[in-house]
C-alpha positions as CSV (number, residue, x, y, z in Angstrom):
1,M,-63.4,52.9,-10.3
2,Q,-59.7,53.7,-11.0
3,C,-58.8,50.5,-9.1
4,A,-61.2,48.5,-11.2
5,S,-59.7,50.1,-14.3
6,V,-56.1,49.2,-13.2
7,A,-57.1,45.7,-12.4
8,A,-59.0,45.2,-15.7
9,I,-57.0,46.9,-18.4
10,S,-54.8,45.2,-21.1
11,G,-56.7,44.1,-24.2
12,L,-59.2,44.4,-26.9
13,V,-62.0,42.2,-28.0
14,I,-62.0,43.1,-31.7
15,G,-62.6,40.5,-34.2
16,L,-59.2,39.7,-35.4
17,I,-59.3,40.0,-39.1
18,P,-56.4,39.3,-41.5
19,V,-54.7,42.5,-42.5
20,S,-51.7,42.7,-44.8
21,A,-48.8,45.1,-44.2
22,R,-48.7,47.9,-46.6
23,A,-45.7,48.5,-48.9
24,V,-43.0,51.0,-48.1
25,D,-41.9,53.5,-50.7
26,A,-38.3,54.5,-50.6
27,S,-36.8,57.6,-52.1
28,P,-35.5,57.2,-55.7
29,G,-31.9,56.2,-55.7
30,E,-32.0,54.8,-52.2
31,A,-30.5,51.3,-51.9
32,G,-33.2,48.7,-52.2
33,A,-35.7,51.4,-53.2
34,T,-38.1,49.0,-55.0
35,D,-37.7,45.9,-52.7
36,E,-39.3,45.6,-49.3
37,W,-38.7,42.8,-46.9
38,C,-41.7,41.4,-44.9
39,D,-42.0,38.9,-42.1
40,T,-44.7,37.2,-40.1
41,I,-44.4,37.9,-36.4
42,N,-45.6,35.4,-33.8
43,A,-44.0,35.6,-30.4
44,P,-44.9,35.6,-26.7
45,I,-45.2,38.9,-24.9
46,V,-45.2,39.1,-21.1
47,S,-45.5,42.3,-19.0
48,T,-45.9,43.6,-15.5
49,F,-47.5,46.8,-14.1
50,F,-45.3,49.7,-13.0
51,V,-46.0,53.0,-11.3
52,D,-42.8,55.0,-11.0
53,G,-42.3,56.8,-14.3
54,C,-45.7,55.9,-15.7
55,T,-47.0,58.7,-17.9
56,S,-50.4,57.2,-18.6
57,P,-53.4,59.6,-18.1
58,A,-55.3,56.5,-16.8
59,G,-52.5,55.5,-14.5
60,V,-51.8,52.2,-16.2
61,C,-48.4,51.2,-17.6
62,T,-46.6,47.9,-18.1
63,Q,-43.1,46.9,-19.0
64,G,-42.1,43.5,-20.3
65,T,-40.3,41.4,-22.8
66,I,-40.8,39.6,-26.1
67,P,-38.3,36.8,-25.5
68,S,-37.9,35.5,-29.1
69,G,-38.3,36.2,-32.8
70,R,-37.6,39.3,-34.9
71,L,-39.0,41.6,-32.2
72,A,-37.1,40.1,-29.2
73,G,-36.5,42.8,-26.7
74,T,-38.2,44.9,-24.1
75,T,-41.6,46.6,-24.1
76,V,-43.2,49.6,-22.5
77,F,-47.0,50.0,-22.8
78,T,-48.8,53.2,-21.8
79,V,-52.6,53.3,-21.6
80,L,-53.9,56.6,-23.2
81,T,-57.7,56.3,-22.9
82,V,-60.1,54.0,-21.2
83,E,-63.9,53.9,-21.5
84,P,-66.6,51.4,-20.5
85,G,-67.8,49.0,-23.1
86,N,-71.1,47.3,-23.8
87,P,-71.7,45.0,-21.9
88,P,-70.2,46.8,-18.9
89,N,-67.7,44.0,-18.2
90,L,-65.7,45.2,-21.2
91,L,-63.2,48.1,-21.1
92,L,-62.2,49.8,-24.3
93,Y,-58.8,51.4,-24.4
94,T,-56.1,52.9,-26.5
95,G,-52.4,53.0,-25.8
96,E,-48.9,53.2,-27.1
97,L,-46.5,50.2,-27.1
98,V,-42.8,50.7,-27.7
99,I,-40.8,47.6,-28.4
100,S,-37.0,48.1,-28.0
101,T,-35.0,45.6,-30.0
102,P,-31.3,45.5,-31.0
103,A,-32.4,46.8,-34.5
104,G,-34.2,49.9,-33.0
105,D,-37.5,50.8,-31.5
106,L,-40.9,49.9,-33.0
107,I,-43.8,52.2,-32.1
108,I,-47.3,50.8,-32.1
109,H,-50.7,52.5,-31.3
110,D,-53.0,49.9,-29.7
111,T,-56.7,49.7,-29.7
112,G,-58.0,47.1,-27.3
113,V,-60.8,45.5,-25.4
114,F,-60.4,43.9,-21.9
115,D,-63.0,41.5,-20.6
116,G,-63.2,42.0,-16.8
117,V,-65.0,38.7,-16.3
118,D,-62.6,36.2,-18.0
119,L,-59.6,38.6,-17.8
120,T,-58.8,38.3,-21.5
121,F,-57.7,41.0,-23.9
122,S,-57.5,41.4,-27.7
123,E,-55.8,44.3,-29.6
124,I,-55.2,45.6,-33.1
125,D,-51.8,47.2,-33.2
126,P,-50.9,49.2,-36.3
127,I,-47.2,50.1,-36.5
128,V,-46.9,53.9,-36.6
129,G,-43.2,54.5,-36.5
130,G,-39.8,53.4,-35.4
131,T,-36.1,54.2,-35.0
132,G,-32.8,52.8,-36.2
133,G,-33.3,49.7,-38.4
134,L,-37.0,49.8,-37.8
135,R,-37.5,53.5,-38.8
136,L,-39.4,52.6,-42.0
137,A,-41.3,49.6,-40.6
138,T,-45.0,49.3,-41.5
139,G,-47.7,46.7,-40.9
140,V,-50.4,45.6,-38.5
141,L,-49.9,43.4,-35.5
142,F,-52.4,41.9,-33.2
143,S,-52.1,40.9,-29.5
144,K,-54.2,38.7,-27.3
145,G,-53.8,37.1,-23.9
146,I,-54.8,37.1,-20.3
147,R,-54.3,39.2,-17.2
148,T,-52.1,37.7,-14.5
149,D,-51.6,38.8,-10.9
150,T,-48.8,41.2,-11.9
151,G,-49.6,42.1,-15.5
152,F,-50.3,40.3,-18.7
153,D,-49.3,37.1,-20.6
154,G,-50.0,36.9,-24.3
155,V,-48.9,36.6,-27.9
156,I,-48.1,39.3,-30.5
157,F,-48.6,38.3,-34.1
158,G,-49.1,39.7,-37.6
159,D,-47.1,41.1,-40.5
160,M,-44.4,43.7,-40.6
161,C,-42.4,45.1,-43.6
162,V,-39.3,47.1,-43.8
163,L,-36.8,48.2,-46.5
164,P,-34.0,45.7,-47.0
165,G,-31.4,47.9,-45.4
166,D,-33.6,48.2,-42.3
167,K,-34.2,44.5,-41.8
168,P,-34.0,43.5,-38.2
169,P,-31.4,40.8,-37.3
170,D,-32.5,37.1,-37.3
171,N,-32.9,35.9,-33.7
Protein backbone atom coordinates (compact mmCIF):
# COMPACT_ATOMS: atom_id res chain seq x y z
CA MET A 1 0.00 0.00 0.00
CA GLN A 2 2.82 2.43 0.85
CA CYS A 3 4.42 1.64 -2.52
CA ALA A 4 1.11 2.44 -4.21
CA SER A 5 0.90 5.70 -2.25
CA VAL A 6 4.43 6.70 -3.25
CA ALA A 7 3.74 5.87 -6.87
CA ALA A 8 0.45 7.70 -6.87
CA ILE A 9 0.85 10.93 -4.89
CA SER A 10 1.16 14.51 -6.13
CA GLY A 11 -2.03 16.26 -6.89
CA LEU A 12 -5.57 17.21 -6.25
CA VAL A 13 -8.72 16.94 -8.28
CA ILE A 14 -10.49 19.94 -6.84
CA GLY A 15 -12.58 22.06 -9.13
CA LEU A 16 -10.26 24.95 -9.77
CA ILE A 17 -12.26 28.02 -8.92
CA PRO A 18 -11.06 31.56 -9.30
CA VAL A 19 -9.93 32.91 -5.97
CA SER A 20 -8.57 36.38 -5.48
CA ALA A 21 -5.62 37.13 -3.24
CA ARG A 22 -6.55 38.98 -0.06
CA ALA A 23 -5.21 42.38 0.85
CA VAL A 24 -2.26 42.80 3.17
CA ASP A 25 -2.54 45.34 5.98
CA ALA A 26 0.70 47.05 6.94
CA SER A 27 1.44 48.70 10.24
CA PRO A 28 0.65 52.42 10.36
CA GLY A 29 3.65 54.47 9.34
CA GLU A 30 5.26 51.58 7.45
CA ALA A 31 6.48 52.54 3.97
CA GLY A 32 3.77 51.69 1.46
CA ALA A 33 1.33 50.90 4.27
CA THR A 34 -1.72 51.43 2.08
CA ASP A 35 -0.45 50.06 -1.23
CA GLU A 36 -0.09 46.43 -2.03
CA TRP A 37 1.44 44.93 -5.11
CA CYS A 38 -0.18 41.94 -6.80
CA ASP A 39 0.88 39.69 -9.64
CA THR A 40 -0.55 36.77 -11.56
CA ILE A 41 1.67 33.70 -11.32
CA ASN A 42 1.82 31.18 -14.19
CA ALA A 43 4.95 29.04 -14.41
CA PRO A 44 6.09 25.46 -14.96
CA ILE A 45 7.02 23.39 -11.90
CA VAL A 46 9.04 20.18 -12.22
CA SER A 47 10.00 17.91 -9.32
CA THR A 48 11.64 14.58 -8.50
CA PHE A 49 11.17 12.23 -5.55
CA PHE A 50 13.83 12.10 -2.84
CA VAL A 51 14.29 9.93 0.25
CA ASP A 52 17.36 11.16 2.17
CA GLY A 53 16.20 13.95 4.47
CA CYS A 54 12.50 13.45 3.67
CA THR A 55 10.47 14.30 6.79
CA SER A 56 7.07 13.26 5.42
CA PRO A 57 4.97 11.02 7.72
CA ALA A 58 3.79 9.35 4.49
CA GLY A 59 7.35 8.94 3.18
CA VAL A 60 6.78 11.12 0.11
CA CYS A 61 8.90 14.20 -0.67
CA THR A 62 9.90 15.95 -3.87
CA GLN A 63 12.40 18.61 -4.77
CA GLY A 64 12.36 20.61 -7.94
CA THR A 65 12.42 23.89 -9.76
CA ILE A 66 10.25 26.67 -11.03
CA PRO A 67 12.45 27.82 -13.92
CA SER A 68 10.84 31.16 -14.73
CA GLY A 69 8.69 34.00 -13.50
CA ARG A 70 8.38 35.78 -10.17
CA LEU A 71 8.71 32.51 -8.25
CA ALA A 72 11.74 31.18 -10.16
CA GLY A 73 13.75 29.07 -7.76
CA THR A 74 13.85 25.69 -6.07
CA THR A 75 11.06 23.74 -4.39
CA VAL A 76 10.69 21.17 -1.63
CA PHE A 77 7.33 19.44 -1.16
CA THR A 78 6.51 17.28 1.87
CA VAL A 79 3.35 15.16 1.95
CA LEU A 80 1.72 15.47 5.39
CA THR A 81 -1.41 13.30 5.07
CA VAL A 82 -2.78 10.78 2.58
CA GLU A 83 -6.16 9.07 2.49
CA PRO A 84 -8.15 7.14 -0.09
CA GLY A 85 -10.68 9.00 -2.16
CA ASN A 86 -13.94 8.02 -3.74
CA PRO A 87 -13.64 6.43 -6.27
CA PRO A 88 -10.69 4.41 -4.95
CA ASN A 89 -8.35 5.44 -7.78
CA LEU A 90 -8.16 8.90 -6.15
CA LEU A 91 -5.75 9.75 -3.34
CA LEU A 92 -6.45 12.83 -1.22
CA TYR A 93 -3.44 14.49 0.35
CA THR A 94 -2.14 17.56 2.12
CA GLY A 95 1.38 18.87 2.19
CA GLU A 96 3.73 21.79 2.53
CA LEU A 97 5.50 23.35 -0.44
CA VAL A 98 8.43 25.68 0.18
CA ILE A 99 9.55 27.72 -2.83
CA SER A 100 13.00 29.29 -2.33
CA THR A 101 13.56 32.35 -4.54
CA PRO A 102 16.19 35.12 -4.53
CA ALA A 103 13.58 37.31 -2.76
CA GLY A 104 12.94 34.78 0.05
CA ASP A 105 10.98 31.62 0.75
CA LEU A 106 7.27 31.23 0.07
CA ILE A 107 5.41 28.70 2.25
CA ILE A 108 2.29 27.06 0.85
CA HIS A 109 -0.08 24.47 2.37
CA ASP A 110 -1.35 22.22 -0.40
CA THR A 111 -4.56 20.25 -0.53
CA GLY A 112 -4.57 17.89 -3.48
CA VAL A 113 -6.06 14.96 -5.33
CA PHE A 114 -4.04 12.47 -7.34
CA ASP A 115 -5.73 10.20 -9.90
CA GLY A 116 -3.93 6.84 -9.93
CA VAL A 117 -5.46 5.87 -13.28
CA ASP A 118 -4.48 8.82 -15.49
CA LEU A 119 -1.62 9.93 -13.16
CA THR A 120 -2.82 13.54 -12.98
CA PHE A 121 -2.98 15.83 -9.98
CA SER A 122 -4.69 19.10 -9.05
CA GLU A 123 -4.08 21.25 -5.96
CA ILE A 124 -5.29 24.36 -4.22
CA ASP A 125 -2.29 26.08 -2.62
CA PRO A 126 -2.99 28.92 -0.18
CA ILE A 127 0.07 30.96 0.77
CA VAL A 128 0.54 30.74 4.54
CA GLY A 129 3.86 32.51 5.11
CA GLY A 130 7.20 33.54 3.83
CA THR A 131 10.63 34.93 4.61
CA GLY A 132 12.68 37.88 3.40
CA GLY A 133 10.96 39.83 0.64
CA LEU A 134 8.07 37.35 0.66
CA ARG A 135 7.42 37.55 4.43
CA LEU A 136 4.07 39.32 3.95
CA ALA A 137 2.93 37.49 0.81
CA THR A 138 -0.69 36.41 0.58
CA GLY A 139 -2.84 34.77 -2.03
CA VAL A 140 -3.99 31.47 -3.43
CA LEU A 141 -2.14 29.48 -6.04
CA PHE A 142 -3.19 26.33 -7.87
CA SER A 143 -1.13 23.53 -9.34
CA LYS A 144 -1.94 20.79 -11.80
CA GLY A 145 0.06 18.31 -13.82
CA ILE A 146 1.07 14.72 -14.34
CA ARG A 147 3.24 12.15 -12.61
CA THR A 148 6.41 11.19 -14.47
CA ASP A 149 8.75 8.23 -13.93
CA THR A 150 10.79 10.28 -11.42
CA GLY A 151 8.36 12.85 -10.01
CA PHE A 152 5.91 15.40 -11.37
CA ASP A 153 5.64 17.86 -14.24
CA GLY A 154 3.08 20.62 -13.99
CA VAL A 155 2.19 24.27 -13.76
CA ILE A 156 1.66 26.58 -10.78
CA PHE A 157 -0.68 29.54 -11.24
CA GLY A 158 -2.84 32.02 -9.39
CA ASP A 159 -2.56 35.40 -7.66
CA MET A 160 -0.05 36.62 -5.09
CA CYS A 161 0.13 39.98 -3.29
CA VAL A 162 2.89 41.58 -1.24
CA LEU A 163 3.64 45.00 0.18
CA PRO A 164 5.61 47.19 -2.26
CA GLY A 165 8.81 46.91 -0.21
CA ASP A 166 8.52 43.12 -0.37
CA LYS A 167 8.04 42.88 -4.14
CA PRO A 168 10.04 39.98 -5.60
CA PRO A 169 12.48 40.91 -8.36
CA ASP A 170 11.38 40.73 -12.01
CA ASN A 171 12.76 37.60 -13.71
